C-alpha positions as CSV (number, residue, x, y, z in Angstrom):
1,X,13.4,13.2,-4.0
2,X,11.5,10.8,-1.8
3,X,12.0,11.3,1.9
4,X,10.9,8.1,3.8
5,X,11.8,9.7,7.2
6,X,9.1,12.3,6.6
7,X,6.5,9.6,6.0
8,X,7.6,7.6,9.0
9,X,7.3,10.7,11.2
10,X,3.8,11.3,9.9
11,X,2.8,7.7,10.7
12,X,4.2,7.9,14.2
13,X,2.5,11.3,14.8
14,X,-0.8,9.7,13.8
15,X,-0.4,7.4,16.8
16,X,0.5,4.4,14.7
17,X,3.8,2.5,15.0
18,X,5.6,2.8,11.7
19,X,8.0,-0.1,12.5
20,X,5.1,-2.4,13.3
21,X,3.3,-1.4,10.1
22,X,6.6,-2.0,8.2
23,X,6.9,-5.4,9.8
24,X,3.3,-6.4,9.1
25,X,3.6,-5.2,5.5
26,X,6.8,-7.3,5.1
27,X,5.1,-10.4,6.6
28,X,2.2,-10.0,4.2
29,X,4.6,-9.5,1.3
30,X,6.6,-12.6,2.2
31,X,3.4,-14.7,2.0
32,X,2.8,-13.7,-1.6
33,X,3.7,-16.3,-4.3
34,X,7.2,-15.9,-5.9
35,X,8.0,-16.2,-9.6
36,X,11.3,-17.7,-10.6
37,X,13.1,-19.4,-13.4
38,X,14.4,-18.3,-16.8
39,X,11.9,-16.3,-18.8
40,X,9.4,-15.9,-15.9
41,X,7.1,-13.0,-16.5
42,X,5.2,-11.1,-13.9
43,X,1.6,-10.2,-14.3
44,X,-0.5,-8.0,-12.1
45,X,-3.0,-9.9,-10.0
46,X,-6.6,-9.1,-10.1
47,X,-6.4,-7.6,-6.6
48,X,-3.5,-5.4,-7.5
49,X,-5.2,-4.3,-10.7
50,X,-8.3,-3.3,-8.7
51,X,-6.1,-1.4,-6.2
52,X,-4.5,0.5,-9.1
53,X,-7.9,1.2,-10.7
54,X,-9.2,2.5,-7.4
55,X,-6.1,4.6,-6.8
56,X,-6.6,6.1,-10.3
57,X,-10.2,6.9,-9.3
58,X,-9.0,8.6,-6.2
59,X,-6.5,10.7,-8.2
60,X,-9.2,11.7,-10.7
61,X,-11.6,12.7,-7.9
62,X,-8.9,15.0,-6.6
63,X,-8.2,16.3,-10.1
64,X,-4.7,14.9,-10.0
65,X,-3.0,13.8,-13.2
66,X,-1.0,10.9,-11.8
67,X,-1.3,8.3,-9.0
68,X,0.8,9.0,-5.9
69,X,1.4,7.0,-2.8
70,X,-1.4,9.0,-1.1
71,X,-3.9,7.7,-3.7
72,X,-2.7,4.2,-3.2
73,X,-3.1,4.5,0.6
74,X,-6.6,5.9,0.1
75,X,-7.4,3.0,-2.2
76,X,-6.0,0.5,0.3
77,X,-8.1,2.1,3.1
78,X,-11.2,1.9,0.9
79,X,-10.5,-1.7,0.0
80,X,-11.4,-4.8,2.0
81,X,-8.0,-6.4,1.9
82,X,-4.5,-6.7,3.5
83,X,-3.8,-2.9,3.3
84,X,-6.9,-2.1,5.4
85,X,-5.9,-4.8,7.9
86,X,-2.4,-3.3,8.4
87,X,-3.8,0.2,9.1
88,X,-6.8,-0.8,11.1
89,X,-5.2,-3.0,13.7
90,X,-5.4,-1.8,17.3
91,X,-2.5,0.5,18.2
92,X,-0.6,-0.3,21.4
């Protein structure tokens, strides 16, 4: 079972502010386009597909059989996108 408190504690122990990261991630999420209406279908954006592809490469390099949140974070940190910006901002 997933334990978010464990991950929040890890983020805080690293010196980062988990609540600030959560807020920044939510703000970035809120800026994304929304799909609505009957029969609307969602498709992965090119950026998201690249992130998943990179996460899969991270998993394979670690000889893992599936993508975990750790692989996604590694892919985000290696990418030049919003994920990197959230983690790289100056800590206060």
